[in-house]
MIDO-125214 format. One line per 2 residues: number of its first residue (from 1); for each residue y, x, z of N, C-alpha, C, O, CB. Coordinates in nm, 4 decimals. Glycine has a CB too. Layout:
N
NUM) Y X Z Y X Z Y X Z Y X Z Y X Z ~ ...
This chain:
85
1) 10.0491 9.1465 9.4827 10.1361 9.0545 9.5913 10.2850 9.0128 9.5263 10.3748 9.0847 9.5703 10.1663 9.1519 9.7469 ~ 10.3209 8.9304 9.4485 10.4534 8.9015 9.4005 10.4982 8.7783 9.4290 10.4485 8.6721 9.3916 10.4652 8.9172 9.2701
3) 10.6143 8.7981 9.5109 10.6936 8.6962 9.5500 10.8147 8.6410 9.4907 10.8889 8.7099 9.4207 10.7210 8.7231 9.6507 ~ 10.8344 8.5297 9.5145 10.9724 8.4961 9.4503 11.0944 8.5659 9.5195 11.0951 8.5795 9.6418 10.9975 8.3380 9.4564
5) 11.1788 8.6021 9.4552 11.3060 8.6587 9.5310 11.3869 8.5456 9.6349 11.4278 8.4407 9.5851 11.4188 8.7107 9.4075 ~ 11.4021 8.5666 9.7451 11.4831 8.5261 9.8156 11.6155 8.4653 9.7758 11.6738 8.5112 9.6776 11.4919 8.6093 9.8797
7) 11.6681 8.3635 9.8460 11.8069 8.3126 9.8020 11.9015 8.4115 9.7892 11.9865 8.4109 9.7001 11.8637 8.2163 9.8919 ~ 11.8885 8.5194 9.8964 12.0003 8.6368 9.8704 11.9648 8.7212 9.7732 12.0511 8.7984 9.7313 12.0293 8.7266 9.9875
9) 11.8469 8.7242 9.7235 11.8415 8.8230 9.6228 11.8369 8.7723 9.4793 11.8131 8.8549 9.3911 11.7286 8.9046 9.6475 ~ 11.8567 8.6493 9.4483 11.8687 8.6210 9.3503 11.9841 8.6395 9.2662 12.0810 8.5754 9.3068 11.8376 8.5350 9.3605
11) 12.0043 8.7064 9.1624 12.1256 8.7143 9.0949 12.2261 8.5991 9.0717 12.1717 8.5058 9.0127 12.0937 8.7578 8.9830 ~ 12.3398 8.5803 9.0968 12.4577 8.4865 9.0799 12.4528 8.4782 8.9290 12.4456 8.5735 8.8513 12.6090 8.5418 9.1436
13) 12.4583 8.3415 8.8977 12.4851 8.3418 8.7576 12.6299 8.3290 8.7562 12.6967 8.2725 8.8428 12.4115 8.2309 8.6766 ~ 12.6756 8.3888 8.6453 12.8380 8.3997 8.6058 12.8514 8.2875 8.5291 12.7674 8.2567 8.4446 12.8923 8.5361 8.5178
15) 12.9804 8.2039 8.5581 13.0385 8.1082 8.4970 13.0734 8.1440 8.3131 13.1678 8.2161 8.2807 13.1678 8.0845 8.5932 ~ 13.0055 8.0973 8.2389 13.0463 8.1264 8.0941 13.2024 8.1349 8.0604 13.2805 8.0442 8.0887 12.9867 8.0146 8.0056
17) 13.2340 8.2366 8.0059 13.3687 8.2169 7.9574 13.4015 8.1659 7.8436 13.3344 8.1793 7.7413 13.4262 8.3134 7.9550 ~ 13.5184 8.0968 7.8530 13.5214 7.9788 7.7412 13.5565 8.0323 7.5963 13.6643 8.0872 7.5735 13.6386 7.8626 7.7811
19) 13.4830 8.0177 7.5233 13.4913 8.0388 7.3709 13.6060 8.0130 7.3193 13.6982 8.0039 7.4003 13.4048 7.9655 7.2969 ~ 13.6298 7.9984 7.2122 13.7252 7.9447 7.1312 13.6674 7.8110 7.0843 13.7394 7.7113 7.0786 13.7623 8.0398 7.0182
21) 13.5042 7.8075 7.0419 13.4728 7.6526 7.0243 13.4879 7.5776 7.1744 13.5008 7.4567 7.1547 13.3037 7.6310 6.9606 ~ 13.4894 7.5966 7.2580 13.5327 7.5129 7.4082 13.6587 7.4529 7.4059 13.6865 7.3430 7.4538 13.5427 7.6088 7.5411
23) 13.7499 7.5463 7.3358 13.8917 7.4773 7.3808 13.9173 7.3813 7.2524 13.8827 7.4038 7.1365 14.0352 7.6029 7.4068 ~ 13.9882 7.2660 7.3041 14.0257 7.1745 7.2378 14.1284 7.1852 7.1374 14.2104 7.2721 7.1668 14.0492 7.0991 7.3116
25) 14.1506 7.1278 7.0322 14.2351 7.1484 6.9065 14.3305 7.1034 6.9294 14.3447 7.0480 7.0383 14.2013 7.1033 6.7892 ~ 14.4490 7.1090 6.8245 14.6074 7.0762 6.8599 14.5906 6.8869 6.8277 14.6814 6.8148 6.8689 14.7518 7.1861 6.7195
27) 14.4967 6.8379 6.7702 14.5059 6.7226 6.7959 14.4699 6.6632 6.9286 14.5314 6.5748 6.9884 14.4503 6.6767 6.7113 ~ 14.3498 6.7318 6.9692 14.3102 6.6939 7.1137 14.3988 6.7211 7.1995 14.3805 6.6514 7.2994 14.1980 6.7521 7.1626
29) 14.4986 6.7981 7.2111 14.5631 6.8166 7.3382 14.7109 6.7456 7.2995 14.7879 6.7145 7.3904 14.5682 6.9895 7.3887 ~ 14.7465 6.7211 7.1519 14.8263 6.5877 7.1654 14.7995 6.4321 7.1985 14.8812 6.3454 7.2292 14.8727 6.5786 7.0621
31) 14.6751 6.4246 7.1846 14.6084 6.3031 7.2244 14.6223 6.2802 7.3648 14.6644 6.1746 7.4120 14.4690 6.3042 7.1898 ~ 14.5751 6.4121 7.4525 14.5697 6.4033 7.5677 14.6754 6.4239 7.6441 14.6683 6.3922 7.7628 14.4917 6.4604 7.5967
33) 14.7950 6.4815 7.5910 14.9216 6.4577 7.6602 14.9961 6.3150 7.6344 15.0710 6.2497 7.7071 15.0143 6.5704 7.6187 ~ 14.9557 6.2960 7.5268 15.0074 6.1234 7.4992 14.9460 6.0576 7.5960 15.0178 5.9856 7.6653 14.9621 6.0417 7.3495
35) 14.8281 6.0624 7.6210 14.7454 5.9566 7.7084 14.8081 5.9775 7.8516 14.8448 5.8827 7.9209 14.5655 5.9862 7.7093 ~ 14.8154 6.0817 7.8820 14.8440 6.1261 8.0236 15.0006 6.0770 8.0266 15.0255 5.9952 8.1152 14.8168 6.3068 8.0537
37) 15.0889 6.1084 7.9579 15.2164 6.0310 7.9730 15.2198 5.9207 8.0000 15.2927 5.8795 8.0903 15.2844 6.0269 7.8865 ~ 15.1287 5.8300 7.9170 15.1339 5.7003 7.9353 15.0323 5.6386 8.0522 15.0228 5.5204 8.0853 15.1099 5.6456 7.8039
39) 14.9664 5.7414 8.0998 14.9016 5.6977 8.2465 14.7423 5.6464 8.2078 14.6862 5.5742 8.2902 15.0046 5.5498 8.3295 ~ 14.6838 5.6769 8.1060 14.5803 5.6150 8.0302 14.4739 5.7073 8.0059 14.3823 5.6725 7.9314 14.6285 5.5624 7.9063
41) 14.4739 5.8120 8.0551 14.3775 5.9374 8.0397 14.2487 5.9215 8.1094 14.2506 5.9009 8.2307 14.4418 6.0680 8.0962 ~ 14.1363 5.9290 8.0454 13.9890 5.9268 8.1058 13.9931 6.0327 8.1559 14.0637 6.1268 8.1199 13.8651 5.9128 8.0222
43) 13.8873 6.0288 8.2811 13.8394 6.1201 8.3609 13.7611 6.2266 8.2843 13.7674 6.3300 8.3508 13.7642 6.0567 8.4597 ~ 13.6999 6.2429 8.1885 13.6204 6.2810 8.0941 13.6966 6.3744 8.0250 13.6691 6.4911 7.9972 13.5702 6.1782 8.0176
45) 13.7941 6.3095 8.0010 13.9074 6.3830 7.8852 14.0028 6.4903 7.9807 14.0459 6.5946 7.9317 14.0336 6.2393 7.7977 ~ 14.0317 6.4486 8.1324 14.0867 6.5115 8.2369 14.0049 6.6329 8.2552 14.0452 6.7428 8.2172 14.0949 6.4258 8.3552
47) 13.8907 6.6153 8.3126 13.8133 6.7493 8.3287 13.8225 6.8282 8.1970 13.8464 6.9486 8.2065 13.6543 6.7242 8.3663 ~ 13.8064 6.7748 8.0774 13.7801 6.8679 7.9827 13.9047 6.9495 7.9649 13.8908 7.0700 7.9439 13.7331 6.8051 7.8584
49) 14.0357 6.8929 7.9714 14.1399 6.9511 7.9763 14.1727 7.0664 8.0793 14.2228 7.1755 8.0523 14.2130 6.8603 7.9822 ~ 14.1301 7.0146 8.2150 14.1438 7.1379 8.3246 14.0435 7.2068 8.3199 14.0515 7.2841 8.4154 14.1584 7.1069 8.4670
51) 13.9217 7.2313 8.2459 13.8270 7.3272 8.2142 13.8425 7.4098 8.1028 13.7612 7.4926 8.0617 13.7178 7.2727 8.2021 ~ 13.9612 7.3798 8.0527 13.9779 7.4615 7.9171 14.0318 7.6053 7.9591 14.0297 7.6980 7.8782 14.0919 7.3835 7.8057
53) 14.0802 7.6203 8.0888 14.1508 7.7264 8.0907 14.3042 7.7707 8.0811 14.3690 7.8282 8.1687 14.1016 7.7682 8.0202 ~ 14.3461 7.7315 7.9574 14.4718 7.7645 7.9445 14.5858 7.6683 7.9431 14.6068 7.6045 7.8400 14.4741 7.8277 7.8454
55) 14.6528 7.6537 8.0365 14.7627 7.5277 8.0005 14.8820 7.5343 7.9382 14.9739 7.4527 7.9454 14.8078 7.4674 8.1056 ~ 14.8763 7.6472 7.8691 15.0068 7.6478 7.7782 15.0114 7.5392 7.6746 15.1015 7.4554 7.6772 15.0207 7.7833 7.6999
57) 14.8977 7.5380 7.5651 14.9103 7.4425 7.4815 14.9450 7.2896 7.5476 15.0171 7.2152 7.4811 14.7873 7.4492 7.4062 ~ 14.9067 7.2553 7.6449 14.9503 7.1269 7.7068 15.0727 7.1708 7.7383 15.1540 7.1190 7.6617 14.8695 7.0664 7.8276
59) 15.1166 7.2327 7.8051 15.2950 7.2723 7.8681 15.3625 7.2532 7.7426 15.4333 7.1533 7.7296 15.3378 7.4603 7.9363 ~ 15.3491 7.3435 7.6395 15.4309 7.3406 7.5299 15.4324 7.1831 7.4333 15.5312 7.1354 7.3775 15.3776 7.4692 7.4447
61) 15.3145 7.1345 7.4356 15.3267 6.9939 7.3692 15.3790 6.8812 7.4660 15.4125 6.7691 7.4279 15.1824 6.9479 7.3141 ~ 15.3813 6.9201 7.5799 15.4257 6.8016 7.6810 15.5964 6.8160 7.6377 15.6660 6.7268 7.5893 15.3800 6.8382 7.8834
63) 15.6428 6.9741 7.6756 15.7595 6.9701 7.6578 15.8462 6.9292 7.5362 15.9626 6.8893 7.5398 15.7776 7.0637 7.6876 ~ 15.7544 6.9495 7.4105 15.8202 6.8983 7.2585 15.8324 6.7456 7.2669 15.9333 6.6863 7.2287 15.7132 6.9377 7.1127
65) 15.7144 6.6791 7.3238 15.7370 6.5375 7.3261 15.8665 6.4769 7.4342 15.9494 6.3913 7.4034 15.5915 6.4775 7.3678 ~ 15.8582 6.5298 7.5319 15.9644 6.5175 7.6353 16.1074 6.5224 7.5584 16.1909 6.4320 7.5568 15.9499 6.6416 7.7489
67) 16.1162 6.6515 7.4940 16.2357 6.6655 7.4408 16.2821 6.5602 7.2883 16.3977 6.5503 7.2472 16.2335 6.8220 7.4160 ~ 16.1709 6.4973 7.2307 16.1476 6.4111 7.1276 16.2108 6.2727 7.1742 16.2789 6.1984 7.1036 15.9935 6.4054 7.0945
69) 16.1651 6.2474 7.3422 16.1817 6.1367 7.3749 16.3019 6.1223 7.4388 16.3662 6.0177 7.4311 16.0877 6.0983 7.4352 ~ 16.3409 6.2249 7.5057 16.5113 6.2082 7.5490 16.6147 6.2036 7.4384 16.7224 6.1466 7.4557 16.5640 6.3371 7.6388
71) 16.5738 6.2792 7.2954 16.6325 6.2572 7.1987 16.6714 6.1134 7.1047 16.7689 6.0784 7.0383 16.5760 6.3327 7.1505 ~ 16.5358 6.0523 7.1397 16.5367 5.9066 7.0963 16.5985 5.8099 7.1402 16.6524 5.7206 7.0747 16.4422 5.8603 7.1000
73) 16.5921 5.8273 7.2959 16.6645 5.7335 7.4061 16.8356 5.7566 7.3616 16.9217 5.6736 7.3325 16.6227 5.7963 7.5961 ~ 16.8400 5.8937 7.3701 17.0266 5.9154 7.3505 17.0344 5.8670 7.1912 17.1503 5.8319 7.1688 17.1027 6.1263 7.3718
75) 16.9594 5.8547 7.0857 16.9867 5.8082 6.9592 16.9983 5.6430 6.9711 17.0816 5.5818 6.9043 16.8711 5.8607 6.8577 ~ 16.9204 5.5862 7.0490 16.9047 5.4469 7.0372 17.0157 5.4311 7.1207 17.1025 5.3881 7.0446 16.7669 5.3764 7.0770
77) 17.0697 5.4420 7.2464 17.1884 5.4463 7.3024 17.2988 5.4431 7.2303 17.3749 5.3470 7.2193 17.1953 5.5366 7.3682 ~ 17.3117 5.5834 7.1639 17.4532 5.5936 7.0591 17.4622 5.4664 6.9740 17.5647 5.4063 6.9419 17.4458 5.7328 6.9402
79) 17.3035 5.4297 6.9361 17.3455 5.3079 6.8185 17.3727 5.2089 6.8587 17.4399 5.1293 6.7931 17.2582 5.2638 6.7250 ~ 17.3331 5.1869 6.9666 17.3608 5.0361 7.0441 17.5236 5.0224 7.0775 17.5977 4.9273 7.0526 17.2654 5.0259 7.2110
81) 17.5555 5.1534 7.1444 17.6975 5.1806 7.1712 17.8177 5.1180 7.0163 17.9081 5.0361 6.9998 17.6985 5.3767 7.1994 ~ 17.7501 5.2088 6.9442 17.8071 5.2244 6.7948 17.8324 5.0535 6.7602 17.9326 4.9923 6.7232 17.6739 5.3152 6.6696
83) 17.7152 5.0173 6.7861 17.7184 4.8739 6.7199 17.8111 4.7920 6.7943 17.8881 4.7154 6.7364 17.5762 4.7996 6.7181 ~ 17.8071 4.8062 6.9381 17.8770 4.6883 7.0199 18.0149 4.7199 7.0131 18.0866 4.6494 7.0840 17.8319 4.6727 7.1777
85) 18.0787 4.8208 6.9358 18.2215 4.8417 6.9401 18.3126 4.7987 6.8024 18.4346 4.8147 6.8016 18.2378 4.9937 6.9703
């Protein structure tokens, strides 16, 4: 007399831990951050980014791009002010 295990007896499936193969590469992180900055990130990429586990690469790439953006704007403003005087 063999019966299937009840719902309470079934072993819970563990969530597979993310391996290096699941993690997006540098270019994927850069493209993802740029797309998010412009507001054109796809839902599939957003889900991939949030399921990758570690937000640190995205934060680092964002900060680098933010600094570059601010320096670019400051350079353009300096150039325009210098040319107008």
